[in-house]
C-alpha positions as CSV (number, residue, x, y, z in Angstrom):
1,M,16.1,15.2,8.5
2,T,17.0,12.3,6.3
3,K,16.5,13.2,2.6
4,P,15.9,11.0,-0.4
5,G,19.1,9.5,-1.6
6,D,20.5,9.2,2.0
7,T,20.6,6.0,4.0
8,A,18.0,5.6,6.7
9,P,19.7,4.1,9.7
10,E,16.8,4.9,12.0
11,V,14.6,2.5,10.0
12,S,17.1,-0.3,10.1
13,E,17.4,0.1,13.9
14,R,13.6,0.0,14.3
15,R,13.2,-3.2,12.3
16,R,15.6,-5.2,14.4
17,A,12.8,-5.7,16.9
18,P,9.9,-7.4,15.0
19,Q,6.5,-6.5,16.3
20,A,4.1,-9.4,17.0
21,H,0.6,-9.4,15.6
22,D,-2.6,-10.7,17.1
23,A,-5.2,-12.2,14.7
24,F,-7.5,-13.6,17.5
25,A,-8.2,-10.5,19.6
26,S,-11.6,-8.9,19.0
27,F,-11.5,-5.8,17.0
28,P,-12.3,-3.5,20.0
29,E,-9.6,-5.3,22.0
30,R,-7.0,-4.9,19.2
31,I,-7.9,-1.2,18.7
32,A,-7.3,-0.7,22.5
33,Q,-3.9,-2.4,22.2
34,L,-2.9,-0.2,19.3
35,Q,-4.2,2.9,21.0
36,A,-2.0,2.1,24.0
37,V,1.1,2.0,21.8
38,L,0.3,4.9,19.5
39,P,-2.7,7.1,20.5
40,M,-5.1,7.6,17.7
41,E,-6.9,10.8,16.8
42,E,-10.7,10.5,16.9
43,R,-10.8,10.8,13.1
44,T,-8.5,7.7,12.7
45,R,-10.3,5.7,15.3
46,A,-13.7,6.3,13.7
47,N,-12.3,5.4,10.2
48,L,-10.7,2.2,11.6
49,E,-13.9,1.1,13.4
50,R,-16.0,1.8,10.4
51,S,-13.8,-0.2,8.1
52,L,-13.8,-3.3,10.3
53,T,-17.6,-3.5,10.4
54,G,-17.4,-4.8,6.8
55,I,-15.9,-8.1,8.0
56,D,-18.7,-10.6,8.8
57,A,-18.2,-11.9,12.3
58,Q,-19.3,-15.5,11.5
59,E,-17.0,-15.6,8.5
60,R,-14.1,-14.4,10.6
61,E,-14.7,-17.1,13.2
62,R,-14.7,-19.7,10.5
63,F,-11.5,-18.2,9.1
64,L,-9.8,-18.3,12.5
65,A,-10.9,-21.9,13.1
66,T,-9.5,-23.0,9.8
67,H,-6.2,-21.3,10.1
68,G,-5.8,-21.2,13.9
69,E,-2.5,-23.1,14.0
70,R,-0.9,-20.8,11.3
71,L,-2.0,-17.7,13.2
72,Q,-0.3,-18.4,16.5
73,D,2.5,-16.1,17.5
74,L,2.6,-14.0,14.4
75,A,5.8,-12.2,13.7
76,T,6.3,-9.1,11.6
77,F,7.6,-11.0,8.6
78,G,5.6,-13.4,6.5
79,P,2.2,-13.2,4.8
80,A,0.2,-14.7,7.8
81,K,0.7,-11.4,9.6
82,Y,-2.0,-9.8,7.4
83,A,-4.7,-11.8,9.3
84,D,-4.3,-9.1,11.9
85,F,-6.9,-7.0,10.1
86,T,-7.0,-4.2,12.8
87,Y,-3.3,-3.5,12.6
88,W,-3.2,-3.2,8.8
89,A,-6.5,-1.3,8.6
90,H,-5.1,1.2,11.0
91,R,-2.0,1.8,8.8
92,S,-4.2,2.0,5.7
93,A,-6.5,4.5,7.4
94,L,-3.6,6.8,8.1
95,V,-2.6,6.8,4.5
96,A,-6.2,7.3,3.4
97,E,-6.5,10.3,5.7
98,W,-3.3,11.8,4.2
99,L,-5.0,11.6,0.9
100,D,-8.3,13.0,2.5
101,L,-10.2,10.1,1.1
102,D,-12.5,10.1,4.2
103,R,-13.5,13.7,3.2
104,S,-13.8,13.1,-0.5
105,P,-16.8,12.5,-2.7
106,P,-17.0,8.9,-4.0
107,L,-14.1,8.0,-6.4
108,D,-13.2,5.1,-8.6
109,I,-9.9,3.7,-7.3
110,L,-7.5,1.2,-8.7
111,D,-5.2,-0.3,-6.1
112,I,-2.3,-2.1,-7.9
113,G,-0.6,-4.7,-5.8
114,M,-3.4,-4.8,-3.2
115,G,-2.0,-7.7,-1.2
116,S,-4.4,-8.6,1.6
117,G,-6.8,-5.8,0.6
118,S,-6.6,-3.7,3.8
119,F,-6.3,-0.4,1.9
120,A,-9.1,-1.4,-0.4
121,M,-11.3,-2.3,2.6
122,V,-10.7,1.0,4.3
123,V,-11.4,3.3,1.4
124,Q,-14.4,1.2,0.4
125,S,-15.8,1.8,3.8
126,M,-15.3,5.5,3.1
127,G,-17.7,5.3,0.1
128,H,-15.3,4.7,-2.7
129,R,-15.5,2.1,-5.5
130,V,-12.3,0.0,-5.4
131,T,-10.8,-2.5,-7.8
132,G,-7.6,-4.2,-6.6
133,T,-5.1,-6.2,-8.6
134,D,-2.2,-8.5,-7.7
135,V,-0.5,-11.8,-8.5
136,A,-2.3,-15.2,-8.0
137,D,-2.2,-16.1,-4.3
138,E,-4.7,-18.3,-2.4
139,W,-3.9,-16.7,1.0
140,Y,-4.5,-13.2,-0.3
141,D,-7.6,-14.4,-2.1
142,E,-9.0,-15.6,1.2
143,L,-8.1,-12.4,3.0
144,C,-9.7,-10.3,0.3
145,R,-12.9,-12.4,0.4
146,L,-13.1,-11.9,4.1
147,A,-12.5,-8.1,3.7
148,G,-15.2,-8.0,1.0
149,V,-13.0,-6.4,-1.7
150,R,-12.7,-7.0,-5.4
151,R,-9.4,-8.7,-6.4
152,V,-8.3,-9.1,-10.0
153,V,-5.4,-11.4,-10.8
154,A,-3.1,-9.2,-13.0
155,P,0.6,-9.2,-12.3
156,V,2.8,-6.3,-13.3
157,E,5.5,-7.2,-15.7
158,R,8.6,-5.0,-16.3
159,G,8.4,-3.2,-19.7
160,A,4.9,-4.4,-20.5
161,D,1.7,-2.3,-20.8
162,Y,-0.6,-2.7,-17.8
163,R,-4.3,-2.7,-18.4
164,P,-6.0,-5.3,-16.2
165,V,-9.5,-3.9,-16.7
166,E,-11.3,-1.7,-19.2
167,D,-12.4,0.9,-16.6
168,R,-10.8,4.2,-15.9
169,F,-10.1,5.6,-12.5
170,D,-10.0,8.9,-10.5
171,L,-7.1,7.6,-8.4
172,I,-4.6,4.9,-8.9
173,T,-2.7,3.7,-5.8
174,I,0.4,1.5,-5.5
175,M,1.0,0.5,-1.8
176,L,4.5,-0.7,-0.9
177,P,5.2,-2.4,-4.3
178,V,7.4,-5.4,-4.6
179,F,6.9,-6.0,-8.3
180,H,9.8,-3.5,-9.0
181,R,12.4,-5.7,-7.5
182,R,13.8,-9.1,-8.3
183,R,16.9,-11.2,-7.8
184,V,19.4,-11.4,-10.7
185,D,22.4,-13.8,-10.3
186,G,21.6,-13.9,-6.6
187,R,21.6,-10.1,-6.1
188,R,18.7,-7.8,-5.5
189,E,17.9,-5.5,-8.5
190,Y,15.3,-2.7,-8.7
191,W,13.6,-1.1,-11.6
192,A,15.4,1.9,-13.1
193,V,13.7,5.3,-13.0
194,E,13.0,4.9,-16.7
195,D,11.1,1.6,-16.1
196,W,8.9,3.6,-13.6
197,R,8.4,6.4,-16.1
198,R,7.2,4.1,-18.8
199,F,4.9,2.2,-16.4
200,L,3.3,5.3,-15.0
201,A,2.9,6.9,-18.5
202,G,1.0,3.8,-19.5
203,L,-1.3,4.1,-16.4
204,Q,-2.0,7.7,-17.3
205,R,-2.8,6.8,-20.9
206,D,-4.8,3.6,-20.4
207,L,-6.4,3.7,-16.9
208,L,-6.6,7.2,-15.5
209,K,-9.5,9.6,-16.0
210,P,-8.6,13.2,-17.1
211,G,-7.4,15.1,-14.1
212,G,-6.9,11.9,-12.0
213,A,-4.2,11.2,-9.5
214,I,-1.5,8.6,-8.9
215,F,-0.2,7.8,-5.4
216,I,2.7,5.5,-4.5
217,L,3.6,4.4,-1.0
218,M,7.3,3.7,-1.8
219,P,9.3,1.3,0.3
220,L,13.0,1.9,1.0
221,D,15.5,0.2,-1.2
222,K,17.6,-2.5,0.5
223,N,20.9,-3.8,-0.7
224,D,22.3,-7.3,-0.3
225,E,24.0,-6.3,3.0
226,G,20.7,-5.1,4.4
227,E,21.4,-1.4,4.3
228,E,18.4,0.7,3.5
229,S,18.2,3.9,1.5
230,Y,15.6,6.0,-0.3
231,S,14.6,5.0,-3.8
232,P,15.9,7.3,-6.6
233,V,12.2,7.4,-7.7
234,L,11.4,9.9,-4.9
235,A,13.8,12.6,-6.1
236,W,12.7,12.0,-9.7
237,A,9.0,12.2,-8.8
238,E,9.5,15.5,-7.0
239,A,11.3,16.8,-10.1
240,R,8.2,15.7,-12.1
241,G,5.8,17.7,-9.9
242,A,4.9,15.1,-7.2
243,T,4.2,16.0,-3.6
244,L,6.3,14.0,-1.2
245,G,5.2,13.2,2.4
246,R,5.2,10.6,5.2
247,T,2.5,9.0,7.3
248,H,4.1,9.9,10.6
249,P,6.9,12.4,11.5
250,S,9.1,9.5,12.8
251,Q,8.8,7.5,9.6
252,P,10.8,7.9,6.4
253,I,9.4,9.8,3.4
254,A,7.3,7.3,1.5
255,H,4.4,9.2,-0.1
256,I,4.5,10.2,-3.7
257,L,1.4,11.9,-5.0
258,W,0.8,13.4,-8.5
259,R,-2.4,15.3,-8.6
260,P,-3.5,16.0,-11.2
261,V,-1.7,13.8,-13.7
262,E,-1.3,15.1,-17.2
263,A,0.1,13.4,-20.3
264,E,3.2,15.6,-20.0
265,T,3.8,14.4,-16.4
266,F,5.6,11.3,-17.5
267,A,6.6,12.3,-21.0
268,P,10.2,11.5,-22.0
269,D,12.4,14.6,-22.2
270,N,15.7,15.9,-21.1
271,R,14.7,16.5,-17.5
272,D,15.9,13.1,-16.3
């Protein structure tokens, strides 16, 4: 098994063949297409179908008519792909089930870097109260309106305290973040572990309810040659008491869950 810190060649190999998306198929048709590729458990199918009922059919038709040309022949890369609501809701439902959110009493959830709002849409359909945050983006604004989820414009800045709202939450989620990487002198650079420690400590202090949880779906790091490897955050998180996991056995380890989070969880000390 590939472990955090190792390269992940099986992921690079898989990503050489982009998977097309379909924004125009009806939701039942698209579910059947996905089922043919990767059979769903009844639990997942029920959660997926329920989440999609929140999208108004007439509003979706207007959306497709407005953006029809952009949504032809969608590839895996590029923001237009998120108009394939069924595909992304399916992925979000699998993560929500790993967290048992479909079997949980109603929670207050903050989804940082919500993107198109698919995860917020899915967990909202499970009865939770969700606030999502992200950078200003008209395309994602429109997708979130269609999904019926709350979106607050509040970018994450390296080294700065993050408190986009005055509320506190039972669960904070960070799904496939991109705010932790940037280009410096033409090369890709990621946050250091200490940047993450300070950021997470601030979330615990300012936004999390006592006994609350923090979940990160952590993407693989990629160098300028395109080689992928596990982020050092995974090994650090496990040393700080997090549970690590993955959505599917064939996928890399990506789940980081601290539950519960205490003030000591992200305290500076000599463990790092």
